C-alpha positions as CSV (number, residue, x, y, z in Angstrom):
1,X,-3.4,-9.6,46.9
2,X,-0.3,-11.5,45.8
3,X,0.6,-8.4,43.2
4,X,-0.4,-6.0,46.0
5,X,2.7,-7.2,47.9
6,X,4.8,-7.4,44.8
7,X,4.1,-3.9,44.0
8,X,4.8,-3.0,47.4
9,X,8.2,-4.7,46.8
10,X,8.7,-3.3,43.9
11,X,8.1,0.0,45.1
12,X,10.6,-0.2,47.8
13,X,13.6,-1.7,45.7
14,X,16.3,0.4,44.7
15,X,16.9,1.3,41.1
16,X,19.8,-1.3,40.8
17,X,17.9,-4.0,42.4
18,X,17.1,-7.1,39.7
19,X,13.5,-7.7,39.1
20,X,14.2,-11.3,39.7
21,X,15.6,-10.4,43.4
22,X,13.1,-8.0,44.0
23,X,10.3,-10.8,43.5
24,X,12.1,-14.1,44.5
25,X,9.9,-14.4,47.3
26,X,6.9,-14.6,45.2
27,X,6.4,-18.0,43.6
28,X,3.8,-17.8,40.4
29,X,2.5,-20.2,38.2
30,X,3.8,-20.4,34.7
31,X,1.9,-18.1,32.1
32,X,1.3,-19.8,28.4
33,X,-0.1,-16.1,26.4
34,X,-1.2,-15.9,22.8
35,X,-1.5,-13.0,21.1
36,X,-3.9,-12.6,18.2
37,X,-5.2,-9.8,16.1
38,X,-4.5,-8.2,12.4
39,X,-1.1,-7.4,11.1
40,X,0.1,-4.0,12.0
41,X,-2.3,-4.0,15.3
42,X,1.0,-4.1,17.3
43,X,1.4,-7.9,18.2
44,X,4.8,-8.5,17.8
45,X,6.0,-5.2,19.5
46,X,3.5,-6.0,22.5
47,X,5.2,-9.5,22.6
48,X,8.3,-7.6,23.0
49,X,7.2,-5.1,25.7
50,X,5.9,-8.2,27.6
51,X,9.5,-10.1,27.4
52,X,11.1,-6.9,27.9
53,X,13.2,-7.4,24.7
54,X,13.3,-7.7,20.6
55,X,11.8,-11.8,20.9
56,X,9.4,-10.9,17.7
57,X,10.4,-9.5,14.4
58,X,7.6,-6.2,14.2
59,X,6.0,-5.6,11.0
60,X,6.3,-1.8,10.2
61,X,4.9,0.5,7.5
62,X,8.2,0.0,6.1
63,X,8.7,-3.7,6.0
64,X,8.8,-4.7,2.3
65,X,6.2,-7.4,1.5
66,X,8.6,-10.0,1.6
67,X,9.6,-9.3,5.3
68,X,5.8,-9.3,6.2
69,X,5.2,-12.7,4.6
70,X,8.1,-14.0,6.6
71,X,6.7,-13.3,9.7
72,X,3.5,-14.9,9.1
73,X,4.3,-18.1,11.2
74,X,3.3,-18.6,14.8
75,X,6.6,-18.2,16.7
76,X,7.2,-19.0,20.6
77,X,9.3,-17.2,23.2
78,X,9.8,-17.3,26.8
79,X,10.9,-15.2,29.6
80,X,11.6,-15.4,33.7
81,X,9.9,-12.2,35.1
82,X,8.5,-11.7,38.4
83,X,9.5,-15.2,39.5
84,X,7.3,-16.8,37.0
85,X,8.0,-18.3,33.3
86,X,5.9,-16.4,30.8
87,X,5.6,-18.3,27.4
88,X,4.2,-15.8,24.7
89,X,3.2,-17.1,21.2
90,X,2.8,-14.6,18.4
91,X,0.4,-15.0,15.5
92,X,1.6,-12.3,13.1
93,X,-1.0,-12.3,9.9
94,X,-2.8,-15.4,11.0
95,X,-6.0,-13.9,11.5
96,X,-5.8,-11.6,8.6
97,X,-8.9,-11.9,6.1
98,X,-6.6,-12.5,3.1
99,X,-4.9,-15.9,5.0
100,X,-6.0,-19.3,3.2
101,X,-7.9,-21.8,5.6
102,X,-4.8,-23.9,4.3
103,X,-2.4,-21.4,6.3
104,X,-4.5,-20.8,9.1
105,X,-5.2,-24.6,9.9
106,X,-1.4,-24.8,9.7
107,X,-0.5,-22.1,12.1
108,X,-3.5,-23.2,14.2
109,X,-1.3,-26.8,14.5
110,X,1.3,-24.9,15.9
111,X,-0.3,-23.2,18.3
112,X,-1.6,-26.1,19.5
113,X,2.0,-27.3,20.0
114,X,3.6,-24.4,21.2
115,X,0.8,-23.6,23.7
116,X,-0.1,-27.0,25.0
117,X,-1.9,-28.0,27.0
118,X,-3.5,-24.3,26.2
119,X,-3.2,-21.0,27.1
120,X,-4.0,-18.9,30.2
121,X,-4.7,-15.7,28.0
122,X,-5.7,-14.9,24.7
123,X,-4.6,-11.1,23.9
124,X,-6.6,-9.7,21.5
125,X,-4.5,-6.7,20.2
126,X,-6.0,-3.8,18.7
127,X,-5.0,-0.7,17.3
128,X,-7.4,1.4,19.5
129,X,-6.8,4.8,17.3
130,X,-7.6,3.5,14.1
131,X,-10.2,0.9,14.6
132,X,-11.3,0.0,10.9
133,X,-13.9,-2.4,9.5
134,X,-10.8,-4.7,8.4
135,X,-9.8,-5.1,12.2
136,X,-13.8,-6.2,12.8
137,X,-13.4,-9.0,10.5
138,X,-10.1,-10.2,11.8
139,X,-11.8,-10.2,15.3
140,X,-14.5,-12.0,13.8
141,X,-12.1,-14.6,12.6
142,X,-10.6,-14.9,15.5
143,X,-14.0,-15.8,17.2
144,X,-14.7,-18.3,14.3
145,X,-11.3,-20.1,14.9
146,X,-11.3,-20.3,19.1
147,X,-15.0,-20.3,19.5
148,X,-17.4,-18.0,21.9
149,X,-15.7,-19.9,24.5
150,X,-12.5,-18.0,24.2
151,X,-13.9,-14.9,25.4
152,X,-13.6,-16.1,28.9
153,X,-10.1,-16.5,28.6
154,X,-9.5,-13.0,26.3
155,X,-8.2,-9.7,27.4
156,X,-8.2,-6.8,24.9
157,X,-4.9,-5.5,24.7
158,X,-5.0,-1.8,22.9
159,X,-1.7,-0.5,21.6
160,X,-0.4,3.0,20.6
161,X,-1.0,4.1,24.1
162,X,1.6,6.9,23.8
163,X,-1.4,8.8,21.6
164,X,-3.7,7.8,24.1
165,X,-4.0,10.0,27.7
166,X,-4.8,7.5,30.5
167,X,-7.1,9.8,32.1
168,X,-9.7,10.2,28.7
169,X,-9.2,6.6,27.5
170,X,-12.3,5.5,29.8
171,X,-14.2,8.4,28.4
172,X,-13.1,7.2,25.0
173,X,-14.5,4.2,25.1
174,X,-18.1,4.9,26.2
175,X,-17.6,7.0,22.5
176,X,-16.1,4.1,20.7
177,X,-18.0,2.4,18.0
178,X,-20.6,0.0,18.5
179,X,-18.7,-2.9,17.2
180,X,-15.5,-2.1,19.6
181,X,-18.0,-1.5,22.5
182,X,-19.9,-5.5,21.5
183,X,-16.2,-6.7,21.5
184,X,-15.3,-5.3,25.0
185,X,-18.6,-6.9,26.2
186,X,-17.7,-10.2,25.3
187,X,-14.5,-10.0,26.6
188,X,-16.1,-8.9,29.9
189,X,-14.9,-5.7,29.7
190,X,-11.5,-7.1,30.3
191,X,-8.7,-4.6,28.5
192,X,-5.2,-3.3,29.2
193,X,-3.4,-0.7,27.1
194,X,0.2,-1.0,25.8
195,X,2.7,1.7,25.2
196,X,5.2,-0.1,22.9
197,X,7.6,2.6,22.8
198,X,8.3,2.4,26.5
199,X,9.4,-1.3,26.9
200,X,11.7,-0.5,29.8
201,X,8.2,0.5,31.9
202,X,7.7,-2.9,33.4
203,X,4.9,-1.4,35.4
204,X,2.6,-2.1,32.6
205,X,3.4,-5.5,32.4
206,X,3.2,-6.1,35.6
207,X,-0.2,-4.4,35.5
208,X,-1.3,-6.8,32.6
209,X,0.0,-10.0,34.2
210,X,-2.2,-9.0,37.4
211,X,-5.2,-8.5,35.0
212,X,-4.4,-12.3,33.9
213,X,-4.2,-13.5,37.2
214,X,-7.4,-12.2,38.2
215,X,-9.1,-13.4,35.1
216,X,-7.4,-16.9,35.4
217,X,-8.9,-17.2,39.1
218,X,-12.1,-16.5,38.0
219,X,-12.1,-19.2,35.7
220,X,-11.1,-21.4,38.5
221,X,-7.5,-21.8,37.6
222,X,-8.5,-23.2,34.1
223,X,-7.1,-22.0,31.0
224,X,-8.5,-22.0,27.5
225,X,-8.9,-25.8,26.3
226,X,-6.5,-27.5,24.3
227,X,-9.7,-29.6,23.1
228,X,-11.3,-26.0,21.6
229,X,-8.0,-26.0,19.5
230,X,-8.5,-29.3,18.1
231,X,-12.1,-28.8,17.6
232,X,-11.0,-25.8,15.3
233,X,-8.7,-27.6,13.4
234,X,-11.1,-30.2,12.8
235,X,-14.0,-27.3,11.6
236,X,-10.8,-26.1,9.3
237,X,-9.9,-29.7,7.9
238,X,-13.7,-30.2,7.0
239,X,-14.1,-27.1,5.4
240,X,-11.0,-27.5,3.5
241,X,-12.4,-30.9,2.5
242,X,-15.6,-29.1,1.3
243,X,-13.6,-26.7,-0.9
244,X,-11.5,-29.4,-2.5
245,X,-14.4,-31.6,-3.4
246,X,-16.0,-28.4,-4.8
247,X,-13.6,-27.2,-6.9
248,X,-12.9,-30.9,-7.7
249,X,-16.3,-31.2,-8.9
250,X,-16.3,-27.9,-10.7
251,X,-12.6,-28.9,-12.7
252,X,-14.6,-32.6,-13.3
253,X,-17.5,-30.6,-15.0
254,X,-15.0,-28.3,-16.7
255,X,-13.5,-31.3,-18.2
256,X,-16.3,-32.7,-19.4
257,X,-17.5,-29.4,-21.0
258,X,-14.1,-29.4,-23.0
259,X,-14.4,-33.1,-23.8
260,X,-17.5,-32.7,-25.3
261,X,-16.7,-29.6,-27.0
262,X,-13.8,-31.3,-28.7
263,X,-15.9,-34.3,-29.5
264,X,-18.7,-32.0,-31.3
265,X,-16.1,-30.4,-33.3
266,X,-14.5,-33.7,-34.2
267,X,-17.9,-35.0,-34.9
268,X,-18.3,-32.1,-37.3
269,X,-15.2,-32.2,-38.8
270,X,-15.8,-35.8,-39.6
271,X,-19.0,-35.2,-40.9
272,X,-17.6,-32.3,-43.3
273,X,-15.0,-34.3,-44.5
274,X,-17.3,-37.4,-45.2
275,X,-19.9,-34.9,-47.0
276,X,-16.6,-33.7,-49.1
277,X,-15.7,-37.3,-50.0
278,X,-19.1,-38.0,-51.2
279,X,-19.0,-34.4,-53.1
280,X,-15.6,-35.8,-54.8
281,X,-17.0,-39.4,-55.5
282,X,-19.9,-37.9,-57.0
283,X,-18.1,-35.5,-59.0
284,X,-16.0,-38.1,-60.1
285,X,-18.5,-40.5,-61.1
286,X,-19.9,-37.7,-63.2
287,X,-16.8,-36.9,-64.7
288,X,-16.4,-40.7,-65.6
289,X,-19.8,-40.9,-66.9
290,X,-19.2,-38.0,-69.2
291,X,-16.1,-39.7,-70.8
292,X,-17.8,-42.6,-71.1
293,X,-20.5,-40.9,-73.2
294,X,-18.0,-39.3,-74.8
295,X,-16.1,-42.2,-75.8
296,X,-19.1,-44.2,-76.8
297,X,-19.9,-41.2,-79.2
298,X,-16.3,-41.1,-80.7
299,X,-16.6,-44.9,-81.2
300,X,-20.1,-44.6,-82.7
301,X,-18.9,-42.0,-85.1
302,X,-15.7,-43.6,-86.2
303,X,-17.9,-46.7,-87.2
304,X,-20.1,-44.5,-89.4
305,X,-17.3,-43.8,-91.1
306,X,-16.3,-47.0,-91.3
307,X,-19.8,-47.5,-92.9
308,X,-19.9,-44.6,-95.3
309,X,-23.1,-42.9,-93.6
310,X,-21.6,-40.1,-91.2
311,X,-22.7,-36.7,-92.2
312,X,-19.1,-35.7,-91.8
313,X,-17.9,-37.6,-94.3
314,X,-17.9,-34.5,-96.9
315,X,-16.2,-32.3,-94.7
316,X,-12.8,-31.3,-96.4
317,X,-10.7,-31.2,-93.0
318,X,-7.6,-32.3,-92.1
319,X,-7.8,-35.4,-89.7
320,X,-6.7,-34.0,-86.7
321,X,-9.4,-30.7,-86.9
322,X,-11.9,-33.3,-88.3
323,X,-11.7,-35.0,-85.1
324,X,-11.7,-32.2,-82.8
325,X,-14.8,-30.8,-84.4
326,X,-16.7,-34.3,-83.9
327,X,-15.6,-33.9,-80.2
328,X,-16.9,-30.7,-80.0
329,X,-20.1,-31.8,-81.6
330,X,-20.4,-34.7,-79.1
331,X,-20.2,-32.3,-76.0
332,X,-22.8,-30.0,-77.3
333,X,-25.2,-32.8,-77.8
334,X,-24.1,-34.1,-74.3
335,X,-25.0,-31.0,-72.4
């Protein structure tokens, strides 16, 4: 009813009237809104449309990877409109499936602070013209983080309204994929269509606020509980601890395996070294024994020469050759 009065005042206002003057007589509670969804769905552009100005940096298809990464943090803007203060929190990239739990946890903490004590509405932004499997996964991540209770406070915000004829949209929803219809059902069939190319069209924003007010009234004036945020953060904390413990265990096992392999190689090298030492020692002993026998044989030969009993006494050879001949004979005898 309050919005009907506002609409009537709006239609009767002159083009030069400011919106603050038109709705000065209508007093409304402040709204805290959170935009969620997949990157590229139009969250930042929708936030700009709601606020009526370029408050958020929208990620376009021409954006570089660096720029897209720069907009992955939760940011908050506000604007006084229709005699109410509207706070909008943008979460670009937060619900993409490639985001780490650490990033999600950090940004959820920021959302807790920026929307305390909790948002009146969660605007799930979906690009209707290209509803893909990735967007379904992003929606499931929203539910995982915010919990099933969040659907009571959710409105589906379809973007790219310039490509959808309003009179045919309801029929298109009936023929939409089953996954999208299931999402709508969870959100109590609450949805709104935005044409972000028409930022100056404040009627689409006023209609959205009317739907939000109706949803808030249906929820008994309550907003999405901050406790659920905290539960989501606790869940992410626990999952982070579990993952950390898992990788610590894997790392410990790998360290043990590397250490065991190193010790095995060291042990094998030590055994091989000991075997080489034993072989060298054995060969050295054999060599020493060989020369002891040789030395003993030469000594015996010399003693025989001294006694005159050597069979080699008759050899008429030079002394050096005679000795070499003796050694060679002894070697043959040894072998």
